N, C-alpha and C positions, 0 to 999 in steps of 0.2 A: 504494500500500500504506500509506504513512504519511501521516497527516493533519496532524500538527504538525511543522513544520520551522523551524529558525532557522539563520541564517548566523553563522559565527564564525571565530575564528583560533586555530590550534593554539599553545598556550603551553608545553606540556610533553609529553614522551613518556617513559613510565616502565613498564618491564616489558611487560605485554600491554595497556596502556591508553594512550589518547591523551586529553589534557586540552584542552578547547576553551573559550575565553572568548567569551561571547556577550553582546550587549546585548539585553535582553528588555524590550519596551515594554508598558505596561498596555493594556488593551482600549480606552481612550479616547485613546490617544496619536495616533491618526489623525484625531481630531475637529477640525473647523475652529475651534471655540471654546476649544480647550485653553489658549491664552495667557491668556484672561480667567478661565477656571475655576480653574486652579491645581491641579486634582486629578490630572492625568496625571503619570505617572512612568515612568522607565526605570531599570533596574538592570543591573549587570554580574554575570554568573554564570559560574562555571567548572564545566563538566560533564565527568565522567569517562566515556569511552566505551571499553568493552573491544573490542579488535580482535585478529583472528587474525594479521594481518601489519602490525605497526607500522612496518616498514622502508619501506613505500611512502609514509609521511607525513613531513613536515618541519616544524620549528618555524617559525611565521610564515605558514604556508600557510592560505589561506582554504578552509573546508569548510562543509558543511551538516550539522547534527545533527538527527535525526528520531526520533520514537517509532515503533516497528515496527508498531503497529496503533492504531486509533482508541480502543478501550476502555482502553488504557493511560493515556491522558490523563485519562480519567474516574476510573480507579483512583487516580491520583496526587492528583487534587483531593479525592477522598473521604478518603484517608489524611491529607492535609495540612490540610484545612479542615473538612470535614463532621463527621468523627468527633470532633475536638477541640471543635467547637461543641456537639455533643451531650453530651460529657463535662462541659464547663463548665456547661451548662444543667442537666443532671441532678444534678450535685454541688451547684449553687446551690439548686435547688428542694428537693432531698433534705435538705440541712442546715437549710434554713429550716423545712421541714415537721417536722423533729425538734425544733424549738424553739430552735435555736442563734441567736445574735445575727447581725446582718447582717455584721459584721466577720469573724466566724469563718466564716460561709458563704462570703464572698468569698475568704478565704484557703484554705478547703478546695477551692473551685472552681478557683482558680489552681493549687493543689497537684495536683489531679487532672489538669489539662491538662499540667502539667510532668511528672508521672509517666507519662502517656500518651506524651509525646515521648521520655522516657528509654527506655521499653519499645520504642517504634518504632526508636530508635537501636540498641538491643541486637539487634533483629531485622532490621537493615539488610541483612544478607546474603540473607535470605529475600526481602525486598522487592526487592533488586537483581536476583534471579533472575526476578521476575515483571514488572518494568518495565525493558525493554531499550531502549537507544538504539542507533542505527546511525549511522555516519559516511559521508558521501557527498562524494567529491572534486568540486570545482567545475571545470567546464570553462571555458576562457577564450575 
């Protein structure tokens, strides 16, 4: 059912949510030339997963976190990267077409992206309802 899965460790349980810390590697992290390239990266993220029964989980327990369906990953990428790219580009081209200076155009473009992320943050509850994570206990 879920295409994107990451292993992690439970760091906090609060209310009806389990917070899982995961190390997420970039796409090139598995490349044999990553030591020479220097582009690969890995970051630690903490993901909140809503659970019906948090009592069955313990802090420090290893679990898997997964998206419930394939298209949720695509929706996440569109919201986080594609839309801001278009906002940035449209604001930059639009302000330059209106005859503004390059400095003003850059500030307007960055401001447009910042405004987009503020709006996205304000609508986070709606987004949270569309992009759902599930938690899977790991068997030993």
